[in-house]
C-alpha positions in Angstrom: 21.7 55.9 -37.1 24.1 54.4 -39.8 23.6 50.5 -40.2 27.3 50.0 -39.0 26.1 51.5 -36.0 23.3 48.9 -35.4 25.3 45.9 -36.0 27.7 47.0 -33.5 24.5 47.7 -30.7 22.7 44.8 -31.6 26.2 42.7 -31.4 27.0 44.1 -28.0 23.3 43.4 -26.8 24.1 39.7 -27.8 27.0 39.5 -26.0 25.8 41.2 -22.7 23.1 38.5 -22.5 25.2 35.7 -22.9 28.1 37.0 -20.3 27.4 35.0 -17.3 28.8 38.1 -15.0 26.6 40.9 -16.4 24.9 43.2 -13.5 21.3 42.4 -14.9 21.8 38.8 -15.3 19.0 36.8 -13.7 20.1 33.3 -12.3 17.5 30.5 -13.1 16.9 28.3 -10.0 16.8 24.6 -11.2 14.2 22.5 -9.7 15.0 20.3 -7.0 15.2 16.8 -7.8 11.7 14.7 -7.4 11.3 12.6 -4.5 9.1 10.4 -2.6 5.4 12.0 -2.1 6.2 14.6 -5.1 2.8 14.5 -7.4 3.3 13.3 -10.9 -0.9 14.2 -11.6 -3.6 15.1 -9.7 -7.2 15.8 -11.0 -10.3 16.5 -8.6 -12.7 13.4 -8.2 -15.9 13.5 -10.1 -19.2 13.4 -7.8 -19.4 9.8 -9.3 -16.0 8.9 -7.9 -16.6 10.4 -4.2 -17.7 7.4 -1.8 -20.4 8.3 0.6 -19.0 11.1 3.2 -16.9 12.7 1.2 -17.5 16.4 0.1 -14.9 16.7 -2.4 -12.0 14.5 -3.3 -8.9 14.0 -5.4 -7.2 11.4 -7.6 -3.3 11.4 -7.3 -0.3 10.0 -8.9 2.6 10.5 -6.8 6.1 9.3 -6.2 7.0 6.6 -3.9 9.8 4.3 -3.7 9.8 0.4 -4.3 10.8 -2.8 -2.3 14.6 -2.7 -3.2 14.8 1.1 -2.8 14.3 1.9 -6.6 12.2 5.1 -7.6 8.5 4.4 -8.4 5.2 5.9 -8.7 1.7 5.4 -7.4 -2.0 6.1 -7.4 -4.4 6.7 -4.8 -7.8 8.3 -4.0 -7.9 11.4 -1.2 -11.4 12.2 0.1 -12.6 14.9 2.4 -15.4 15.6 4.5 -17.6 18.7 4.7 -16.8 21.7 6.6 -13.5 23.8 7.6 -10.4 21.9 8.7 -10.0 22.4 12.6 -6.7 24.7 13.6 -3.7 22.5 12.9 -5.1 21.2 10.1 -7.1 18.0 9.3 -6.4 14.6 10.8 -5.6 12.2 8.3 -6.2 8.0 8.1 -4.2 6.7 5.5 -5.8 3.6 4.4 -4.1 0.0 2.8 -6.7 -2.1 1.1 -7.1 -5.7 1.0 -6.5 -8.3 -1.9 -7.9 -7.1 -5.3 -5.6 -8.5 -7.9 -2.2 -8.1 -9.8 -2.9 -6.1 -13.0 -3.6 -2.2 -13.4 -6.8 -1.1 -12.5 -7.6 -4.2 -10.1 -7.5 -1.6 -7.1 -10.5 -0.4 -5.2 -10.0 3.2 -6.0 -10.7 2.4 -9.7 -13.0 -0.8 -9.0 -16.0 0.4 -6.8 -14.2 0.2 -3.7 -14.1 -3.7 -3.8 -11.1 -5.9 -2.4 -11.4 -9.6 -2.4 -15.2 -9.3 -3.7 -16.0 -7.4 -0.1 -17.2 -3.3 -0.2 -14.5 -1.4 1.6 -16.3 2.1 1.3 -18.8 1.7 4.7 -15.0 1.8 6.9 -13.7 4.7 4.9 -17.0 6.6 4.9 -17.0 5.7 8.8 -13.8 7.7 8.9 -14.5 10.3 7.1 -18.3 10.7 9.1 -15.5 11.1 12.3 -13.9 14.2 10.5 -10.5 12.4 9.2 -9.3 12.9 5.9 -9.1 9.3 4.2 -6.1 8.7 2.0 -6.4 5.1 -0.1 -3.1 4.2 -2.0 -3.4 1.9 -4.6 0.4 0.6 -4.2 2.5 0.5 -6.7 1.3 -0.9 -10.0 -2.5 -0.9 -9.7 -3.7 2.5 -10.2 -0.7 3.5 -12.1 2.6 2.6 -14.3 4.6 0.0 -12.8 4.9 -4.1 -11.5 2.4 -4.7 -8.9 4.5 -6.9 -6.3 1.7 -8.7 -4.1 3.2 -8.7 -0.3 5.9 -6.9 -0.7 5.9 -5.1 2.3 8.5 -2.2 2.2 7.3 -1.1 -1.0 3.5 -1.2 0.2 4.9 0.4 3.4 6.3 3.6 1.5 3.1 4.4 -0.9 1.0 4.4 2.3 3.3 7.1 3.8 4.0 8.7 0.4 0.1 9.6 -0.5 0.3 11.6 2.7 2.9 13.8 1.4 1.5 14.2 -1.6 -2.2 14.8 -0.1 -0.6 17.4 1.6 0.2 19.3 -1.6 -3.5 18.6 -3.2 -5.1 20.0 -0.1 -2.4 22.4 2.2 -5.3 22.4 5.3 -3.9 18.6 6.3 -2.6 18.0 9.1 1.1 16.3 9.2 -0.7 14.0 12.0 -1.7 10.5 10.4 -3.2 7.2 11.7 -2.5 4.3 9.3 -4.6 1.6 8.9 -5.5 -1.3 6.8 -6.9 -4.7 6.2 -5.7 -8.0 5.5 -2.9 -7.6 3.0 -3.3 -3.7 4.0 -2.5 -4.7 7.7 0.7 -6.1 6.9 1.7 -2.5 4.9 0.5 -0.4 7.7 2.7 -2.3 10.1 5.8 -1.9 7.3 4.6 1.8 7.1 5.3 2.2 10.7 8.2 0.6 11.0 9.9 2.7 8.6 8.3 5.8 8.9 11.0 7.1 11.5 13.6 6.7 8.9 11.7 6.7 5.6 9.5 10.0 6.4 10.4 11.6 9.7 8.4 14.9 8.1 5.1 12.4 9.1 3.8 12.6 12.6 2.2 8.9 12.7 0.3 8.8 15.8 -1.2 5.1 15.6 -1.7 2.0 13.9 -5.0 0.2 13.3 -4.3 -3.1 12.1 -7.2 -5.4 11.2 -6.7 -9.0 10.4 -3.0 -8.3 9.2 -1.0 -11.1 7.0 1.7 -12.2 8.7 3.7 -15.1 9.7 3.0 -16.6 6.4 6.6 -17.1 5.2 6.6 -20.8 7.2 3.5 -21.7 5.6 4.2 -21.0 2.2 7.2 -23.0 2.5 5.3 -25.9 4.0 2.5 -26.0 1.7 4.7 -25.5 -1.0 5.0 -29.1 -3.2 4.2 -31.4 -5.6 2.5 -33.7 -3.4 -0.3 -31.8 -1.4 -3.7 -32.9 -2.2 -6.7 -31.2 -2.6 -8.5 -29.2 0.2 -11.5 -26.9 -0.2 -9.9 -24.4 2.7 -6.9 -24.3 0.5 -8.3 -22.7 -2.3 -8.0 -19.1 -1.5 -4.3 -19.6 -0.6 -3.6 -20.9 -4.1 -4.1 -17.8 -5.8 -2.1 -16.1 -2.8 0.7 -18.3 -3.0 0.7 -17.6 -6.8 0.5 -13.8 -6.6 3.5 -14.3 -3.8 5.9 -16.1 -6.0 5.1 -13.5 -8.8 6.0 -10.5 -7.1 8.9 -12.4 -5.3 10.3 -13.4 -8.8 9.8 -9.4 -9.8 11.8 -8.2 -6.5 14.0 -10.9 -6.9 15.1 -12.3 -10.5 18.5 -13.9 -9.1 16.1 -16.6 -7.5 14.3 -18.1 -10.4 11.3 -18.7 -7.9 9.0 -19.5 -10.6 11.2 -22.1 -11.8 9.8 -24.4 -9.1 6.3 -23.8 -10.6 4.6 -27.0 -13.0 3.2 -26.2 -16.3 0.1 -25.9 -15.0 1.1 -23.7 -12.7 2.7 -21.7 -14.8 -0.6 -21.5 -16.7 -2.4 -20.3 -13.9 0.0 -17.8 -13.0 -0.6 -16.1 -16.8 -4.6 -16.4 -15.9 -3.6 -14.5 -12.5 -1.9 -12.0 -14.3 -4.0 -11.5 -17.3 -6.4 -10.1 -14.4 -9.6 -11.1 -16.1 -12.4 -10.2 -13.4 -9.1 -9.2 -11.4 -9.4 -12.0 -8.8 -12.5 -14.2 -10.5 -11.2 -16.0 -13.5 -8.5 -17.6 -11.3 -10.1 -17.9 -8.6 -12.4 -20.1 -10.5 -9.3 -21.6 -12.5 -7.7 -23.3 -9.7 -10.9 -24.0 -7.2 -11.3 -27.9 -6.2 -7.6 -28.5 -7.5 -4.9 -30.0 -6.0 -2.7 -27.3 -4.0 0.7 -29.8 -5.6 -0.6 -29.5 -8.7 0.8 -25.7 -9.1 4.7 -27.1 -8.4 7.2 -28.9 -10.2 9.2 -29.4 -7.2 8.9 -28.2 -3.6 10.6 -24.6 -2.2 12.8 -26.3 -0.1 15.7 -24.1 -0.9 17.0 -22.2 2.0 17.8 -18.8 0.2 14.1 -18.6 -1.1 12.9 -19.3 2.6 15.1 -16.3 3.4 13.7 -13.8 0.8 10.2 -14.7 1.5 11.1 -13.3 5.0 12.7 -9.9 3.9 10.2 -9.7 1.5 6.5 -10.1 3.6 7.6 -10.6 7.0 6.4 -7.9 9.2 9.0 -5.6 11.5 9.0 -6.8 15.0 11.2 -3.7 15.9 11.1 0.0 15.3 7.8 1.4 16.1 7.4 4.9 17.7 3.6 4.9 17.8 0.7 2.3 19.3 -0.6 -0.7 17.5 -3.7 -1.9 17.7 -4.3 -5.6 16.3 -7.8 -6.7 15.2 -8.6 -10.2 14.8 -11.8 -12.5 14.2 -11.1 -15.8 15.6 -12.9 -18.3 13.3 -11.0 -16.0 10.1 -9.9 -18.8 7.5 -8.2 -16.5 5.7 -5.7 -15.1 8.2 -6.2 -17.5 11.2 -5.9 -16.1 14.6 -3.1 -18.3 15.6 -1.0 -15.9 13.3 -2.1 -12.8 14.7 -1.5 -14.1 18.4 1.8 -14.9 17.1 2.5 -11.7 15.7 1.0 -9.8 19.1 3.6 -11.8 20.6 6.5 -10.9 18.7 5.6 -7.3 18.6 5.6 -6.8 22.5 8.9 -8.8 22.4 10.1 -6.3 20.5 9.5 -3.5 22.2 6.0 -2.3 20.5 3.1 -0.3 22.5 0.8 -3.1 21.0 -2.5 -4.6 22.1 -5.0 -6.9 20.3 -8.4 -7.1 20.4 -10.0 -10.9 19.5 -13.6 -11.0 17.9 -15.4 -14.1 18.5 -17.9 -13.6 15.7 -16.0 -12.0 13.5 -14.7 -13.8 9.8 -12.0 -12.3 7.8 -14.1 -9.6 6.7 -17.0 -8.7 9.4 -14.0 -7.9 11.6 -14.5 -4.0 10.2 -17.5 -3.5 10.8 -17.1 -5.7 14.7 -14.3 -3.8 15.4 -15.8 -0.3 14.6 -16.4 0.9 18.6 -12.6 -0.1 19.6 -11.1 2.0 16.2 -13.2 4.4 17.1 -12.0 4.7 21.1 -8.4 4.2 19.5 -8.6 6.6 16.7 -9.9 9.3 19.4 -7.4 8.5 21.7 -3.8 9.0 19.8 -5.6 11.3 17.3 -8.6 13.1 18.1 -10.5 15.4 15.5 -10.5 18.6 17.0 
């Protein structure tokens, strides 16, 4: 074959390859846009990372949705018990942890399962022992890239739901049926998740909500105690740190309000300590201990716009629940006092929720978890039996 013939054949082959209408053309499908619950990264957990009762597990970074509807990512762990999944898939408990800090790495999954100095491992292990898979979100910004907004209810609720979607990609043997469970701020998170699930995650089968000592009805408290004239009070030491964390999160979610302008120079200094994250909560708790609460502020948080923003940011929804709710509350709790949960129960019932409240006469904010074991076991068996 002459060189000119070879050239013509090569040119014809190139034209055919470029033509969009050749009979042999192969269409390349575009990947679907990334959405909530899609996995960004996943790896098996090492034996050292597994908690008691977990035969295997995965570290997951997944896509979710932030407080204002923006795309975001979160991290979390999936723990799986031993044995084969039952017909229909293994049922899931999606766990939301309590206060653990504001900076990346300050999440129980990456810090020995400790939140607020309390070890949550026995609670998760108890679910595993009953045959449930446990998916434990870090929330946005604590276990992956992003900024953590403390008590931002919509963001946390989305992370609680989206880890269930992500978990089914890591282990297709998981069921779509889930119970949402959380303690303290996690109790608030799962209530937000349950109320938003019918619209945000209609693909999930949310069977019930276990909310232990949930953070609720605190927006009015914050406005009432946020002023430069307030004295020191030992019972308020923990509240100082939480108010700083709330204001920092609110400022990130609603920068147009300039919430941090209400802090004094010392208050801003304490906020910097909190955001530095040394010992997660340890350094900031030591720095504010015994100091007057009013020292945080240059002026009161009396602006009605800030009050409305706080309610929108962290106020527990009182309508929209399609699954039963069980609130579990210690009577002598000094972190989330019982009256706030009594009020929450009344609000949920008035909003049409199937909500029940169990009180424990000697349970503190932290011992409510083991003391409520019989009640949460009965609730789980009732709404999502593991068969």
